[in-house]
C-alpha positions as CSV (number, residue, x, y, z in Angstrom):
1,M,-8.8,-56.4,-41.5
2,T,-6.2,-54.2,-42.9
3,G,-4.4,-51.6,-40.8
4,F,-5.2,-53.3,-37.4
5,I,-2.3,-53.7,-35.1
6,P,-3.0,-55.9,-32.1
7,C,-2.0,-54.5,-28.7
8,P,-0.1,-56.8,-26.4
9,R,-1.7,-57.7,-23.1
10,I,-0.4,-55.6,-20.2
11,D,-0.1,-57.1,-16.7
12,W,-1.2,-54.2,-14.4
13,S,-0.5,-56.1,-11.2
14,N,3.2,-55.2,-11.3
15,I,2.9,-51.6,-12.2
16,R,3.2,-48.9,-9.5
17,D,1.9,-45.4,-10.0
18,T,4.9,-43.2,-9.3
19,S,3.4,-40.1,-10.9
20,M,1.4,-39.2,-7.7
21,P,3.2,-36.8,-5.3
22,N,3.6,-37.7,-1.7
23,Y,1.0,-35.5,-0.2
24,S,2.5,-35.5,3.3
25,L,5.6,-33.9,1.9
26,V,3.6,-31.3,0.0
27,L,1.6,-30.5,3.2
28,L,4.8,-30.3,5.3
29,G,6.5,-28.1,2.7
30,S,3.4,-25.8,2.5
31,I,3.3,-25.4,6.3
32,V,7.1,-24.7,6.5
33,L,6.8,-22.1,3.6
34,G,3.8,-20.4,5.3
35,A,5.7,-20.2,8.6
36,I,8.8,-18.7,6.9
37,L,6.6,-16.1,5.1
38,L,4.8,-15.2,8.3
39,L,8.1,-14.7,10.2
40,I,9.4,-12.5,7.4
41,K,6.3,-10.4,7.4
42,T,6.4,-10.0,11.2
43,Y,10.1,-9.0,11.0
44,I,9.4,-6.4,8.3
45,Q,6.5,-4.9,10.3
46,K,8.5,-4.8,13.5
47,R,11.4,-3.1,11.7
48,R,9.2,-0.4,10.2
49,N,7.4,0.4,13.5
50,P,9.6,-0.9,16.3
51,A,7.6,0.7,19.1
52,G,4.3,-0.7,17.8
53,L,2.6,2.7,18.0
54,P,-0.2,3.6,15.6
55,Y,0.7,5.5,12.5
56,P,-0.4,9.2,12.3
57,P,-3.6,9.9,10.4
58,G,-3.4,10.6,6.7
59,P,-5.1,10.0,3.4
60,P,-6.0,6.4,2.6
61,G,-3.7,4.7,0.2
62,Y,-4.0,2.0,-2.5
63,P,-2.6,-1.5,-2.2
64,F,1.1,-1.8,-3.3
65,I,1.5,1.8,-4.5
66,G,0.3,3.6,-1.3
67,N,-0.2,7.3,-1.9
68,V,2.0,7.8,-4.9
69,L,-0.9,9.1,-7.0
70,D,-1.8,11.6,-4.2
71,I,1.5,13.5,-4.3
72,P,0.9,16.9,-5.9
73,K,3.0,18.0,-8.8
74,E,2.6,21.8,-8.3
75,A,2.0,24.0,-5.2
76,T,2.8,21.1,-2.8
77,W,2.6,23.4,0.3
78,E,-1.0,24.1,-0.4
79,T,-2.0,20.5,-0.6
80,Y,0.0,19.5,2.5
81,G,-1.5,22.4,4.4
82,K,-5.0,21.3,3.3
83,W,-4.2,17.7,4.5
84,A,-2.9,19.0,7.8
85,K,-6.3,20.8,8.4
86,Q,-8.3,17.9,7.1
87,Y,-6.6,15.3,9.3
88,G,-5.9,17.5,12.3
89,V,-2.1,17.3,12.2
90,Y,-0.1,20.4,12.8
91,F,3.7,20.8,13.0
92,T,5.4,23.5,14.9
93,N,9.0,24.7,14.6
94,G,11.0,24.2,17.7
């Protein structure tokens, strides 16, 4: 047999598998990270609306960009007036 290299016999009884992560630490880290993210989200929401009152009615927005695409480029007063009639919001001076 040419080209055959014999492999030495390996004693598997002394080998520990250290490539596996410690799942308890991964679980604990995930719980701590989730709690921190929840606290940050709650803090941001409380800061934006400290009284906890509902927001006024308006056109529905898209995720992440809100109503950026709804902002008119020309004759803004007409669009805002139409929205005021549509959503029942009227502002008065004084």
